[in-house]
N, C-alpha and C positions, 0 to 999 in steps of 0.2 A: 756779158758786155761784148759787143762785136765792133771792131774798127771797120768803117766802111771806106773812108777816104780822108786824105789830108791835102790841104793846099797851103803852101808857105810862100809868101810874097816878100821880096826885099830882104831876105836873110843876109846879114852882114852887109847890106846895102846893094847886093848884086845877084843873089841867088834866088830863083823862083823854082818851086817844085810842086808837082801835083801827082799824087799816087792814089790809085784805087786799089783797095785791099781785097784779096781773095777771102772768102768766108772762113777758111781753115788755117792754112800755113802760108806765110809770106816770106820771101827772101829778098833782101836788099843787096844788090851786087853792083859794084862800080869801082873805078880806079881810086887811088888815094886822093883825098881832097874833094871828092865829088859830093859829099854831104850825107853819106850813109849814117855816120854816128850822130850828126846834127839832127837828122830826121828822128832817129830813135830817142835822143835826148828830149827833143821837143814833144814827142808823143808822151813820154813819161812826165814831163813838166806840165803839160796841158791837163793831165788826169790826176794830178796831185797838188792840192792847194798849198801844201807845205813847200812846194817847189816854185811858187810864184816869184821869189827873188831871182831865180835863174832866168825866168822870162823877162824880168825887169832889166837885167844886165846884158841881154842878148838883143842885138839890133835886128829889127824886122819891121815891116809895115803892117802885115796882117797874117794871122794863122787861122785856118778853119779846119777843125777836126770833126768829121761826121761819124757818129757812133749809133749803135742800137743798144739800148739798155732796158731790160724787162719788156721787150717787144715794142718799145717806143723809140722813134728816131729823134735824135737830138743833133744840133750843130753847136759845137763849142767854138766861139769866135773870140780871139784875142787880137787887139789892135793897139799899135803905138802911134799916137798922133801928137806931135809937138812934145809937150811936157807931161802927157797923160798916157796911161795904159788902161784900157778897159777890157774886161773879160766877161763875155756874155754867154748865157746858155739859152738856146732857142729850141723849143719843142716844135718840131716840124708839124705843120698843119694846125697849130694852135692859133686861135683868133686874137689872143692877147698874151702878153709876156707872163710867164709863170715865175721867172726868176729875175731878181734885181741884179744888174751888172755890178761886178766888182770894179772899183775905180782906184787907181794908184797914181800918185804924183811921182813922175820920174825925175831922177837927178841927171844933170848933164854928164855925158861921157867925156872924161879928160882926154887930151891929146895922147895918142899911143896906148889907149885903153886895151885894145885887142891883143897887143903884143906883150902886155905886162901882167903876169899872173898875180902880182901883189896888188895891183889896182882892182882886179876882179875880186880878189878875196876881201878887200876892204869894202867894195861895193856890195857884195853879198851880205856882209855884216851889217851894213846900213839898212838893208831891207829885211833882215832876219826877224824883226819883231812884227811883221805884218799880221794884223788880225782883222777879221771882218767887223764892220759896224753892224748895228742892229738890222738895217735894211738888207745887208749882204749875207746875213747868217744862213738863210735858206739855201742860197747859191753855194756857199762854202761847204755846208753840210752835205749837199747833193754830191759835190765833187769828192768829198771824203768817202762816200759810200760806193762810188763806182768801182767795180773790180778792176784791178790793174792787169795789163797784158803781160804775158810771159815773153820776155825778150832774151834771146840767146845770141851772143856774139861769138863768131868763130873766125879765127885767123886762118888763112889758107895754109899756114905752116903747121897748124895743130893737127896731129893725128894720134890715134891710140889703137891699140890692138883690139881686134874684134872679140866679142864674148864667145864666139864660136871657135873652139880649139882647132877645128879643121882648117880654118883660114889663117894663114900666117902673115899675109900682107896687111900693112896699116890701112885703115879706112880713110877715104877722102872726106873733106868737110861735108859734102852732100850726103855721102853714105852715113856719116855721123848724125846728121839731121834726120835722115830717114829712120835710123835706128831709135833715136830719141822719140820721134813722133810715134813710131810703131809701139814702143815700149810704154810711153806715158799717155798717149792720146788715142790708142786704138779703142774701138767701140765694142 
């Protein structure tokens, strides 16, 4: 599975993001509060049907995640409109829909929802029993089968000693990523 691009509209009511991914390794870099973690969370939630409750309690208008899976291009589209959230899988170039959209009735957000972790926990519990209906089962199963991306989070203060005993200086975050990529993903 390859991530191609993500578009997020109206995240938390005011953030719009569009990111085109490189085919191999991608780095998200930005100041605190710029949405790096939110983008990573949303990617994970979009690819895992068990995480649909997280999408239900996150305010946004539309998320589009374009992927390639088994040499076929798909667009995963999740939209919140009023009291409903729909999650649709579109096979690019298909003349008709292959997958029935998932539909979820949304609960209203109480005042102060974003600032109150106890509200979020209670809301997650309310959505925790989500199961697909008979029409949605093929969509849900497809989402379960998609391989999940490898997401590595690094803090700029994290360093570790090089494996090479000749080098005494701690490695920067970028050097750590290069070493991990070279060790785990070299061809």
